[in-house]
Structure formats: structure tokens, C-alpha cells
C-alpha positions, 0 to 999 in steps of 0.5 A: 500500500502506498501513501494516501493522496490529498483531495481537492476542495471540490472532490472533498465536497463530492466525497462528503456528499457521497458518504451522506447519501449512503448514510441516508440509505440506512443499509446498502448492498453493493454489486461488487466486481472488485474493479475500481468503481465498485471498490470505491463505492464499497469503501464509501459504504463501509465508511458510511454504514459500517456493518450495515453495508455488504459487498455482493459478487456474482459468480458464473462462467463469465468471471475471469479466473482469479477475479473472485480471489481478488474480490475476496482480498479487496473486500477484506482490505476494505473491511466490508462484509463480502457475500457471493451469489451464483448468477444464471445468465448463461441459462437465459436465451436472450443472453445466449443469443448475444445481441447488442443488449446482452449486458442488459440481461446479465445485469438484470440477472445480477441485480435480481440475485443481489436483491434477493440476498438483500431482502434476506439480509434486511438490507434497504438499498442495492447500489452499483458502481456506475459513474457519470462517464458511463452514461455517455457510452453504450451500456445496456446494463444501466437500463437494467439498473434503472428498471430494477431501481438500483441506485448509482451513488457515484453517478448521482453525486457526479463522479467522473472516472478520473475523480473515482481514481483520485478518491481511490488514491486518497483511500489508498485502495488496491484497485487504484490502478487496476485496468478495467476487466469486463466479463468474459462474454464481452469478448464474444462478437455480437451474434455469436452464441455465448457458451461456457465452452467459449468463455473457458477458451477466452479465459485460458488464452487471456491468462496465458498472455497475461502471464507473459506480461501483456496488459491491457489485453483482450482475446476476442472470439469471432465466428469459426473459433477465431481469436483476435488478439488486442494488446497495447500497440507498443507490445505488438512487436513481441509477436514477430519473434518466431518462437513466441508466435509458435507458443501463442498458436500452440496455446490458443489451439490447445484452448480450442481456437482454430485460427489466431489473429493479431489486431494491428490497431492494438487494444481498444476497450469496447472494440466490438461495439464498432460494428454495431449500427447506430440505432442499436446503441443504447446510450442513456442521457446524463 
């Protein structure tokens, strides 16, 4: 753990507003992925509500290897109670079809299960870590939050992604510099069915590259069991090495891919959205 950073006056006001909002809930269950946003929200909930707060992590085949262990460790460091729930999005036909609204069905299932747990624990409010910047992107999961009346305290208090990172630094949180790690299903091209087998292929391939030091990275699944690798542009040259290239092909083939390709444009978050027609993009107004 490093040295906690200081906040500007404006950010101090936002932090205090966030804590006051959470305190007004009386009790809160935070949908907790262990990423930057949900970790900051979980920390705020713990500070505002103490043992009346709980972090809840959904577990399914779409969760990358190692992420659950990280969630447990982060929750322990924060000092918040941590619960795990099984989510069944892979059994939902609309989720399996993998249209542009896939994330809606995933989040709806997650929030439904968190609500069920919250009711059992007599917790008043379910909250997620979405922020102000999320509302300018294609994020069907935000509509699921609205439909299920899930609160978004970071967005409600006007926090941007940059400000959330600053608050993480102020609270000396372990996820301050953690790159985004969306669910494995987000790597499957729209229209290609989401299956547990394909998720396992992606997870194994990404784990191999991550262990070789690639970060950020994505392994995208395309029709015909084709992998499209996205890595930081400055690391693309590593694939020129014949021995490393051979190892990549061997590992990806063993994972189940038939073809292995490298995207020369490099890593782009949400690159699969680039092929969606404008009318299918669901962007919520701020």
C-alpha cells in the first residue's frame, strides 16, 4: 500500500456528499466486481454504514479466473462484509443469443440475485458502481439498473472516472490502478452464441498472455473459433519473434481456437461495439 493522496476542495465536497447519501440509505448492498468503481463505492459504504453495508459478487462462467480471489482480498482490505451469489445468465436465451443488449440481461440477472440476498439480509438499498462517464457510452446494463431501481451513488453525486481514481488514491485502495476487466462474454462478437465452452477458451488464452506480461489485453472470439488478439500497440512487436508466435498458436489451439489473429490497431476497450449500427446503441442521457 502506498501513501494516501490529498483531495481537492471540490472532490472533498463530492466525497462528503457521497458518504451522506449512503448514510441516508440506512443499509446498502453493493454489486461488487472488485474493479475500481465498485471498490470505491464499497469503501464509501463501509465508511458510511459500517456493518450495515455488504459487498455482493456474482459468480458464473463469465468471471475471469482469479477475479473472485481478488474480490475476496479487496473486500477484506476494505473491511466490508463480502457475500457471493451464483448468477444464471448463461441459462437465459436472450443472453445466449448475444445481441447488442446482452449486458442488459446479465445485469438484470445480477441485480435480481443481489436483491434477493438483500431482502434476506434486511438490507434497504442495492447500489452499483456506475459513474457519470458511463452514461455517455453504450451500456445496456444501466437500463437494467434503472428498471430494477438500483441506485448509482457515484453517478448521482457526479463522479467522473478520473475523480473515482483520485478518491481511490486518497483511500489508498488496491484497485487504484487496476485496468478495467469486463466479463468474459464481452469478448464474444455480437451474434455469436455465448457458451461456457467459449468463455473457458477466452479465459485460458487471456491468462496465458497475461502471464507473459501483456496488459491491457483482450482475446476476442469471432465466428469459426477465431481469436483476435488486442494488446497495447507498443507490445505488438513481441509477436514477430518466431518462437513466441509458435507458443501463442500452440496455446490458443490447445484452448480450442482454430485460427489466431493479431489486431494491428492494438487494444481498444469496447472494440466490438464498432460494428454495431447506430440505432442499436443504447446510450442513456446524463
